[in-house]
N, C-alpha and C positions, 0 to 999 in steps of 0.2 A: 791125472798125475803127470807132472812135467818129467822130462828125461832125467832130471837130477834127483828124482825120488821125492820131491816136495809137492804137497797138494795145493791146488788153487781153490780157495774157499771164497764164499760170497758174503761178506759182512752185511752188505746192503740187503741181501735176501733174508738174513737173520732179522734185521730190524723191520722189514716191510712185509715179511711172509707170514704164513700161518704156522701152527704148531709143528706140522710135519717139516716145513722148510727150516724152521728154527732148529729142530732136532737134528736135521741133516748137517747143518752148519756146525753145531756144537760137536757132533761126532767127527766131522772132517777136521776141525781145529785140533781136537784131542789126538786124532791119529797122526796128523801132520807134525804136531809138536813133539811126537815121539822121536822125530829126527832132529828136533831143535829149531825147525824152520817152518814157515808157511808163507804163501802168497795170498793176498786178498785184494778184492775190489775196494775202492775208496771213493769218496766224494771230494777229494782234494782238488781245488781249482788249478787246472794246468797252467793258467796264466800267472798264478802266484808263484809256482815253482820256477817258471821261466824268468820272472822278474827277479826272484831271489838269486838264481844262478848267475844272471847277468851282473847284478851288483857285486856278488862275491868274486866273480872273475875280474872285475875292475879293481877290487881290493888286492887280490893275490898277484895282480900284474904290477903292483907298485914295487919300487926298489926295496931291498931288504931293510935298509935303515928306516924307511917310512913305515913299514909294517911293524917293526920293533917298537915304535912309539906306542903301540896298542898292546904290548905285553904288560902283564900285571904281576910284579914280583909277589910271591907268596900266595898266589891265587890257585895253585895246584891244578892248573888247567881247567878251572871251573868258569872262567870268563876270559875274554881277550884273546890275543894272538899267541900261538906257540909255534916256534920255528922248527925247521927240519932237524932230524937226528936228536930229538929230545925224548919223546915217548918211546918206551922199549917194552915189548910184550913180556909178560911175566916169565915165560919160559925161554926167552931169546937172549942171546949173548950180545946182539947188536941192535942199535936203534933203528926205528922205522924211517923210511925215506918219504916223509910227508910233512906238510905244514897244516896248521889248523886255526880256525877261528871258532871260539866257543861262546855260547850265550844261553841265558835262561831268563825267566820273567822276574823282575826285581820284587822283593818283599819290602814292606814298610820297614824303615830303620829300627823301629821299636818292636817289631814282630818277635815273639818269644823264640821261634825257631832260629831266627837270624842271630839273636843274642846268644843262644846256647850253642849253636853250631856255625860259627863264623866262617870256617873253612868251606862249608858247602853253600854258603849264601853271600859271596863277596859282592861288593859294589860292581855293577855291570859296566863293561868297557866295550863299546862297539865303535867302529871307525866312521862315525857320523861326519867328522871334520873333513875327511877325504872322499867319502862317498855319500853325499847328502841324500837323506831319505832312507838310508839303509836300516836304521833302527826300527822305524815303523814297519817296514816290510818283513824284517827278520822276526820281530815280535809277533806279527800276524801269522807268519809261517809256523813259529813255535806253537802258538795256540791251536792251529789247525791240526798239526801232527799229534799234539798232546791229547786233543779230543779224540782223534782216531784211535790212539793207543788205549785210552780209557774205555772206549767202546769194545775193543778187542778183548781187554781184560774181563769184561762182563761175560763174554762167551767162554773164556777160559775158566772163570769162576764156576759157571754151570757145569762144565766138563769135569771139574774137581769135586762136584757134589756140594757146592756152596751156594749161598744166595747170589744172584746175579750182580748185586751192588757191593759185594764183599770188598773189592779192591778200591772202590771209590774213595773211602776215607783214608786208605793207606797212601794213595797218590795225591791227595789234596795238599797243596802247598809243599809238596816234596821237591827236592833239588833236581828235578828233571832237567836234563842238559841237551841242548842241540849243538851239533858240531858240523861245521863245513870243513871239508878236507880237499886240499890240492895235493895230488901225487905227481911230482915232477917227472919228466922223462928219465927212465932208468939210465940212459947213457950219460946223464949228468951226475949220477950218484958217485960218491967216493968209493974206493975199493974197500972190501971188507965183508961182502956177502949180505948187504942190506937188501931188504924187500920193501915194497910199498907198505905192507903191514904184515908182520909175522903172525903165525897161528895163535889164536887167543879165543877165550870166551869172555863175554861182557859180564860185569858184576851186577847189573841192575835187574829189574823184573823182565822187561822186554825191550827190544830195540826195533825201531822202524827205519827203513831205508827206501825212500821213493827212488825213481829212476836216477841212475848215475849217468855221467856223460860218456862213459866208455866201459867195456868189459873189464874184468879183473877180479871180481869177488868170487872166491871159491869157498864151498861149504863142505864140511866133513859129514858124510852120510853113509852109514853102514861101513865105516872104516875106510872109505875111499874119498879122496878129494875130487869134487866135481865143480865145474863152472856153473854158477847160479844162472838160471835161464828163466826169469820171470816172464809171464805173458805180458803183452803190451798194456801199459796203463796200470799195472799192479804195483802194490807196495810189498816189499820183502819185510818180514818180521822174524826175529830170532829170540829165543828165550835166553835169559841170563842166569847167573849163579844165584841171585836172590830167589828167583822163581823155582829153581832146582831145589833149593833148601826147603822152601815152603811146601812144595809138592812132594817132599821126601824122595826126590829122584824120579817121580813118575813123569815129570817133564824135565828132561836133561838140558843143560845149557848147550846152545848151539855153537860149536867150534867153527871158526872161519878165518880166512886170511885174504889179503888182496895182493895179487901177483900179476905183474906185467907179462904179456906174451913174449916169448923169445924174439928178440930183434925189434920189438915195437919201439917206436920213437915218440909216441904221443904222451901227453899228460892226461890226468884223469881227475874229474871233480865228482864229489858226492856230498850229500848232506844226510846225516843220521841224527836220530834222537834217542837218547837213553832214558827210558821211563823208570824213575827211581821210586823206592818206598820212602816214606818219611823217616828221618834218621833214627827215631826212637823205636821203630817197628821191630818186634821180635821176629827173627827168622827161624824160630823153632818149627819143625814140620807140623802141618795142620792135622788135626785128628782124623779128618775125612780121608787122609792119605796114608794112614797107618793101619795095619792089620796084622794078624798073626803070620800071614804069608809075606808081609812086607813091613817088617819092624822099623822103628824109628832109626834113621841113619845118622842124624846130626843133632847136637845139642843146640840150644837157642843162643844166638848172638844177635846183637842189634845191627840194623842196616848201617848205622854210622860206623861201627867197628869193622864191618865187612868192607865198606867203601874206603875207609882210611887205609886198611891193609893193602887193598889193590892199588890205590893211588901211590902208595909207597913202592910196591913191587914194580910198577911201570914207570917209575922215575918222575912222577908228576908232583908228589907231595914234597913240600919244602923240607929238605933234610937238615937244614941249618937253623930251624926255628925251635 
């Protein structure tokens, strides 16, 4: 266990090991997610992450007016560029000091999910015109992280007493979103108590974060804010509010924030992916997570309803539509 109270589990050992090794990983994931977080080994190609970060740094270094060309009005932060001081954590009075580039994999224009839920499946907007080749790299990166998260969900399913493939259909063609973030130096932030990212829990099932360019991620474990300290080469994963509902609270959402060290002058880059459920998925607690000692905590709402509510709370949903 790391000093921050989060377990380091070996996804690859689960996939390649015997029944004993698989059982140990399932147990480790279950115990670590009681904190809302876990670290895991992965087979993400390091050169892919390096290439993606290099291209993203080129984009974020552009002048503000150039970056704004890739904003998409009405996209609710589901694609394209979002500038600083827009996204605001649900329980915060001030906006975050960060800028973002968001993308997912495009669905066919006539796909039924895209027709029914246009907010979650907008036409994708990436800055190919100013960073040639970035679309192919970021889409490849998205697929690699999505595959990792799908495999982690198989371990989580077993820990909840479900079939290992339970979540596969739930995440198929879901509006899973990858987000690159640049946190500017805090010395350049306007007055008003802004943080890089105020305390929040993610709405989705799970979130994956490969290595960031600098420290700053803090996690709430046992009521104490701790600096996340993943071992070298590991991916951080946290549980979201959708998984908290489905598990009837057995897996709590992981609360976290991003805070610059006092007096720090550096900027910070990270790339995260939010693994979503298909919009029509019912988030009613699963029967395997309900018992006389642990009665049902929530009624069933759809993933679409939950996501729309949170997008509205954090100031990304278009309030004029």
